[in-house]
Phi, psi and omega in degrees: 000132171285132181229116184229140181213132169185113186295154179217131171233125183292162180057011173231097191306337188283357174268136170262168184290154195256124166221122185237166185297143175245310166084009171246348187243171172243020195277157180256153174251146180259021178276173173274150176233105183055039178078006175248142182306145176299336182296337179276083190265146171277162180232144173279178180297331179283350180090004176282145183281149176216142180264350177204112182292150178293339182286352175261000177281115180267120180247135173245108187245128181250161169066032174061053178299151187299147182291338179300308184292324182296317184295322184301318184284323176294324182288340179266005169100000183284158177275102184242127177245126185236125183242149180280345191249164167276166172247155176281173182294318179295322179296322182290319170311323181280325183281335188285343176300128180066015180272143180258322176233134174235131177241131188224175163245228187268347187274316180297128179260111180269087187272179181305313184297317179295319183292324178292330180278347171282145179234001185219011190297125164268325183198154169247126181241129183253113187271060187190182172274316187287145171236015185286348172295349185246132173287092190289330180289316181296309174306318172303319179303323188269359179080033184245112177287145181244124179253160173212189175234093196275349189237340198294329183252014175307310182299322175304317185282328177302312181299318179298321180285321179296317177306314181291332171297312173300316174295324178289321185281348174244011174049045187300317188297313179297316176307314181295317176299316182300313185292321178298334174273001179091006185273153176234102176233093183264116184202160184247354185293122181081017177239133188219151167291158174266344181298130180091348182272161173267120172256128174259121180256114176266107184097103191257050180274218181291318185282308179308325183288322184288315177310312184309307185298317178291321172300315179299323178298345185250016169088011174276149170271129190245126169240157183218155170238132173214161186286348184222156183289136181229140177289128178286156171267135177060228179261012179298152179232129180276133184259164190277327180231154180298329176294324174303314179300314182295321187285340180258347190270140167274333178227133178245119179238126179268140173212068186236151182276164182279101178232165177303323184286340179265348188294120183059032176299331180247114179215199185311311192290320185289317182299321182293334174283343182283155177295140182302132178089005179278174188243153177223143181220134173226115165239032188257273183229143184289336179276003184274348182238139171277102188297311173315312180291322173300317173302315178299317186292328179288315185292332174287342182095354179296320179257115183299322183191169181214151167232130186227127174244349176234149189221143180307326176230123179238146173300147189267358168204168186277151170148172184281144166088008186267334191266127170232137172202152177290346179274353169300127180088356179283138175302143173054042181239114179260127180225145183221153187268085179040058180251014188308313180264012183271082168227159182303312176306310180303311186293320182287326176289316180296320177301314183298311186294314183288319174306318187286331169295319181288324183289327173291329174298306187285320187276334187228351182078014177288135176241026175303128177093351176299141187265341182245012196215151177298138183272122179221131182216080179266117183299142178268141181256099176297347182280352180241134185276109180220163164257146181254119182255125175249129187227118169261132187218170175283134178278077189234144176306136174086351176298309187297324180294316176301310185293324176289330178293336174296322178293319179303315188296328182261006177059045179279149174260108180277116181271330171194153190215138173225125175244144180210134182241160177210114184067236184271353181233163174238165180212120190233130180246125182235112175273120183231171185287153183311309193297331191258357186297319182298310181292326173291319178294323179302315179290320178305313180308332182274000183266128186296325184269007170262128182276297185222145179228140174224153175235132178254138167196000000 
């Protein structure tokens, strides 16, 4: 299989012209690869020409990404470095140079400075649900799609919430601490069944809906609040306002994304509106709750107990003495170090899901599932000898007309084309005949409104 690769971004001299792996054809390219003439070809073990071996595509995976995902990328021939820990901004700035794919989880912060230091990034992968640790807008400006795994760990989070609802209602945390101290206090006071109680789910997305189903199966009555109308699962009922939910619920569980509108959405005023003696759970995002206000509500006895998995400020590494919170020492408070999706099953599924998206992005130009990028997933036709041209451009009137004129001027035969836009950028995938792809790319590189050009073959 012919494999060629080399990223390119217009108006930034440190990027070289782009030809990346297509994986289905034996065609050669007349472009430059990493500054070397394309005529200087590498060869596979079978003797087929390739201008840039997949073994030179550099992938860095941080924070203990699942071995399944690592192996999928290695099996495709990529050069994969996997680290168990997160990196600081300074460390990542150094590492990201000449990197083609970066994979992270929730601790590593991919800032504007990190992105500016990159010179070959094709994609960023978040092996988790959240993507707020990446500067999505700037990545979009640079033509870098960001992928995540929005579904893979939903069951793990939902089960953890249900387990902690039971744990809070039976005061499991306090009983455990007492027995570790050698104490024996058997009592029923302050312990309750969850059957017949009302669970209020704030944010009825993939996780919230699964929590709803599991809670109903245990005999709970479920109500939910979301900013948009959502079809309920089972017998759950949507309420009109957050205040309605807070006033009716025995348990309140948050499942909302990190947005400007959700920052500090639950504070002193909202806790006061909750039923006296109710319970509060948060396994969504750390900045959606005002932790000191939660601690005050617990100490006053208005809130009977709480479970918290995420915090406004979280340590960047594991170890003793790193965690500080106003919740430490509060009675009937269960806390975990952001482990909602941390199960063997979830991590394996996340690794598989994100690695598959990366492979399609590099090998086919697919951006299906990207959170910050126009989604294009155009099937390849192996029966036709073509080169695939991938164009990221500014979403402005007249740009597509100018792009299409490039193909017309060199008398290119366009076999298929797919355009999608998102925000300020557009992304178009064009399959064209082999003889014209180089000429088309050279013309596109001169356009001010074209951000990045890649050719796959």
